[in-house]
C-alpha positions in Angstrom: -47.3 26.6 70.7 -48.9 25.4 73.9 -49.2 21.7 74.1 -52.1 21.9 76.5 -55.3 21.6 74.6 -57.3 22.5 77.7 -55.7 25.9 77.9 -56.4 26.6 74.3 -60.0 25.5 74.7 -60.5 27.6 77.8 -59.0 30.6 76.0 -61.4 30.2 73.0 -64.5 29.9 75.3 -63.4 32.8 77.4 -62.8 34.9 74.3 -66.2 34.1 72.9 -68.0 34.7 76.2 -66.4 38.1 77.0 -66.7 39.4 73.4 -70.4 38.5 73.5 -70.8 40.4 76.8 -68.9 43.4 75.5 -66.0 42.9 77.8 -63.2 42.2 75.4 -60.6 43.7 77.8 -61.4 40.9 80.3 -60.4 38.0 78.0 -57.6 36.0 79.5 -54.8 35.3 77.1 -53.3 31.9 76.6 -50.3 33.0 78.6 -52.5 34.3 81.4 -54.4 31.0 81.5 -51.0 29.1 81.6 -49.9 31.3 84.5 -53.2 30.6 86.3 -52.6 26.9 85.8 -49.1 27.1 87.2 -49.9 29.3 90.2 -49.0 27.7 93.5 -52.1 27.3 95.7 -50.3 29.0 98.6 -50.0 32.2 96.5 -53.7 32.6 95.9 -55.6 35.4 97.6 -58.7 33.6 98.9 -60.7 36.9 99.0 -60.5 37.1 95.2 -62.0 33.6 94.6 -65.7 32.8 94.0 -67.2 30.4 96.6 -68.3 27.1 95.1 -71.7 27.5 96.9 -72.4 30.7 94.9 -71.8 29.0 91.5 -75.0 28.3 89.6 -74.8 25.8 86.7 -77.9 24.6 84.8 -77.3 20.9 84.2 -79.9 20.9 81.4 -77.6 23.1 79.2 -75.1 21.7 76.8 -71.6 21.0 78.1 -70.2 24.0 76.2 -72.9 26.3 77.7 -72.1 25.0 81.2 -68.4 25.6 80.7 -69.1 29.1 79.5 -71.4 29.8 82.5 -68.7 28.5 84.8 -66.0 30.7 83.3 -68.3 33.7 83.5 -68.8 33.2 87.2 -65.3 32.2 88.3 -62.9 34.1 85.9 -60.0 31.8 87.0 -60.9 28.2 86.0 -58.2 26.7 88.1 -59.1 28.0 91.6 -62.3 28.4 93.6 -63.1 28.7 97.3 -65.1 26.4 99.5 -65.6 28.3 102.7 -62.1 28.9 104.1 -60.4 26.4 101.7 -58.9 27.1 98.3 -59.5 24.3 95.8 -57.2 23.9 92.7 -58.6 22.2 89.6 -56.6 20.2 87.1 -58.0 19.4 83.7 -57.3 16.3 81.6 -56.6 16.4 77.9 -57.5 12.7 77.5 -61.3 13.3 77.1 -62.2 11.1 80.1 -64.7 12.5 82.6 -64.2 12.2 86.3 -67.0 9.6 86.3 -65.1 7.5 83.9 -61.9 7.7 86.0 -63.8 6.9 89.2 -65.5 3.9 87.6 -62.2 2.6 86.4 -60.7 3.1 89.9 -63.5 1.2 91.6 -63.3 -1.5 89.1 -59.6 -2.0 89.7 -60.3 -2.0 93.5 -62.8 -4.8 93.2 -60.5 -6.8 91.1 -57.7 -6.5 93.7 -60.0 -7.6 96.5 -61.2 -10.8 94.7 
């Protein structure tokens, strides 16, 4: 069993998305998602990545809908391209958003400076 809840969640969302679109053969397995996660950024073929400027997400949609739309566009949830740069994403299993983490970080910085 994979201990990474994020991988299981991505797998289920990918599965639902591709089955709905009639592309069952494109569903990444849990093992494939794990392999994507563990891939070294230096091994990525940048030409195979979607550029972040081309990704369209409707912020009015539910979080699940936005995740599905993202997965549909990028296919590999761990890597995207920004111009000539490859970006690697890591996902947290603690349920905290990046906004929460940044707010905590800024709060700690202000306490240090006082």
